[in-house]
N, C-alpha and C positions, 0 to 999 in steps of 0.2 A: 505494497497500497504505499503511493505516493504523499512523504504528506505536506500538510497546509503551513507556510513558510508567512511568519506575520513578523510584520516592517515599524519601526518605530514612527512611522510620522503616520501611518493608521491603515497603512493600504495593507495588504493579502495577496499573496503571491500563489495561486489554488496549482498543482502539478496532472498533469492527465495525459494519463496511461492511452493511445494509438493503435492500432493495428492498419497496417497499408495493406492496403485494398490487390494493389496488382497478384496477378498469377505467380508472377515467379517470382517473388517475393521470401527469402526465409521465412521456416515456419512459426519461428517464434519472434521472428521481427518488431518491432516498437519503435512509436517514437512516443518522444513526451512535448504538447503542446502547455505551456503557462501563461496561464490568462492573470490580467492585473484588477482586483478587484479595488475598488477605493474604500473604505473600510466606511463613510461619511451615510455607504450608500444600499448599509446593512442595520446600520441602531444606529444610533446616540450614544457616545462614548458616553463613561459614567458620572463626571464632574460637570459635562453640558447639561447632561440631562435633567440635570439635580438647581441648575442653574435657571436652566427656562422652562423648569414645569411654576403656574400660575395656577389661581383658581379661576375658573371658567364656567361662566354660571345662565348664555343664552348655548345654545345647540341648534342647529340642525336637525329639519323632520331627517333624518338618515335612520337606519338600523346599524346594529352597535354586530358584525361581524362577529357568529359561533366562537369560532375559533380563536378571536381575541380577545372572547371574554376569557377563555382559559387559560390564553394570556399572560392575565391579569391578576388571572383565582388562582396559576399559577404559582406565581408571585410574588403573592398573599401570603401561601402554604411558607417562601422556600425564607422568611425572613426567622430571626433568632425567638425562640421562646423559653420562659422559665425550664428549664431540665429536659426539652423539647416537649415539655407535655401536649404540645398542641394546640391546647384549652380553648380554637376560636370553630364556628362555622358561621358558615356564609348563607342566607338567600338571595340566588340575581331574581332580582322582577325589571318584566318588560313590560305586563298588561299593565296598559292604560291607567285603568280605574285604580288598580294597587296605587298605584306611584302618584294617583293623585290624592288617596283615601292618604300615603304616607306623608307627602304633603299639608295635607291641613294639618296631622295628627303631628308634626316636629313644625309647625306655626311660619310665623310672616318670611321667614328666614328659610327654608326651606324652598322657599314656592318653584325654585325651578324647576324640578321635579315634575311638574306639569311639563315641563317643554323636553325632558332631560330622556336618552333614548333608553336607559338602562339605568337601575339604581342597585347596586349590594350593598345587604342589612347584614353590619359585618356583626356574631354575638361573639356572647362568650361565653365556653363549654365548662360551669361551673361542676360538675362530673369530670372532666378531666381537671381540673385545678388541682395543681402544687400544693398539699394537704400542711405543707408549714406555712406557708405562705398564701392563701391560698388567692390572694385580690393578684398575686401578677397576672392572672389573665389580665386586667387591663390595659396593661401596659405591652403587654405580648399582642395585645389587638387592637391597639395604636401603630403600634409596628403595622402588620401587617394591610392597614387602611395605609400605611405613609408608601408602601412599599407597588400598593395596586394606585395610587398618583403616579409614578412616578413608569410604572410599566403603563400605560395608559395616556402621560403624555409622552413615550420612547415610540407608541407604534402613532402618534397624529389624535388622541383619543382628550377632547377635553373631562376636567372632571375639576368638582369642590366636595370638601371633606364637611359631613355635616354633624356637629355633635348631637351624641341623645342622650347616651350615660351623666351624669350622674341622675340628670332629671327626671324625678319619679314620674311626673305623667307625662312625658313623648317616653317612656324607657312600659309604660304601661298600654300607652298607647299601642306605639310599635308592636307588642305584643299581640295584642288583644287582634290588630287587622291580620296575624299571621299563626293566629292559635300556636306557639310557640307553648312546649313547659318551662315551667314552675325554674326548670333550672335552665336553661335557655336565656343570656340577658342581654335584649341590642345593647348593644355598645354606641354604633355610631354604624352612620350612611352614608354616599361615595356615590352624588349623581354623577354618570356618566353620557358623553358625546358627542361627537363630531360639534366642535364653534360655531356658532351661528357667524358670530362676524368675521371681519379679516382681522386676526390671529396668527400674528407668527408662531408657528407652537417653537421655531428655532431661535427665537432671538434671544440672547441672554440680557438680562435684566441689569443694574447696576449691581454694585455689588453692597449685599446687603450685612455685611461685614463690619462688628461695632470691637474695634481691644478695648475701650471701656468694660469690658463684657467680661473679657477673658482675665485670668488673676490664676499667677506658676508659684506653684507649692503653697502657696495661704494664699488669703485675703485681700 
C-alpha cells in the first residue's frame, strides 16, 4: 500500500498505483501517479475552524444531509468525558412541529428553532454518571455540544448553542415534549442549518485573546 504523504503547508501528496494497458507490458509492471491536493479543499485546519466558528441565528430553507448530521454526532461522541462514562444522549429533531415546540419551551431566545433545519437536544444520562462525581455529566455534555458546533462549522453548517439546564422550567418542558425518562436530563440545544445570510463561514474574526485574563503559576 502506497503511503499518503503530508506536507507542512497543508498540501497532501497522494500516491496511486496503476497498471499499464498495453499488451506487451510486463505482467507485474506498475506505474505511480502522484496527485497533489490542497488540504483546504478537504477540511479546515483545527485552529482556523475554532477561530471562524460563530453563532448563526438565521437559516436557509434547506435540509441538512443525513451523513452530515451523522458526522456532527460522531464529533459529539468523540470528546473527552469523565472516566469514559459517555453519560450523554442525543435527540435529533427535524420535525417542524417539534422544533416549534422546543422554541416555545425555551422562550424568546430560542425562536430561531422555528427556522432551523434541525436541532439536537443534548441530554445527560444519569444512569451512566460517575458515582463519585455524578454532576460531571454537565461538563461532558457541554464538551459534546462544543464539538458539534465545530463539526458543523467545518461542514459549512451554521449553529447556535441554546442553554437549557439548569433552568428547571426549560428542563421540564423539553422533557415533556420528548417524554424523557427521569434519568435523562435535557442539557442544551444545538440549532442547526445552512446560513440564510451572506456569511463567510471561513472568515477569521479579530482575535478575542485577552492577556488580562491569563495568570501564570498564581493569580
